[in-house]
C-alpha angles and dihedrals in degrees: 000000000000099000124102122228087253093053091047092051091047089050095049094042090051095048094046090049092049103039105017139277094278094058114128116218123194131176122228137165134039097345090069087068106090089194094054132096134217120345134134125280109257111202130187103203115190115197135193096227131033109285120234125226088239090056092047093049094045092047091049093049097043092048094046088052094048096045098035087221133104111265128201113197127199103191117187134168108247111251093021121128105281120226120224090260092048091053091047093051091045091051093054098032129111119214112239115226133182112270 
């Protein structure tokens, strides 16, 4: 996984501030490949209540400013009906946990 401990903490702090303390955040996509280079930060964010467009936008902007990297958020309400893309992301994702 190509995220530092500081980056992981920043991601979790931002997502918990924006979506609540019980939000689950997982990394999927190119940053899981330790041999890769560059790429955006793809995050699956699972919330307890339906996320608003405003929450998603603010979270993206704040996280991109904090990490100085492009971020792609897939935000879903936990327990909601999953799309094919959400199921694919979930199958390959790694849960982020505080270091």
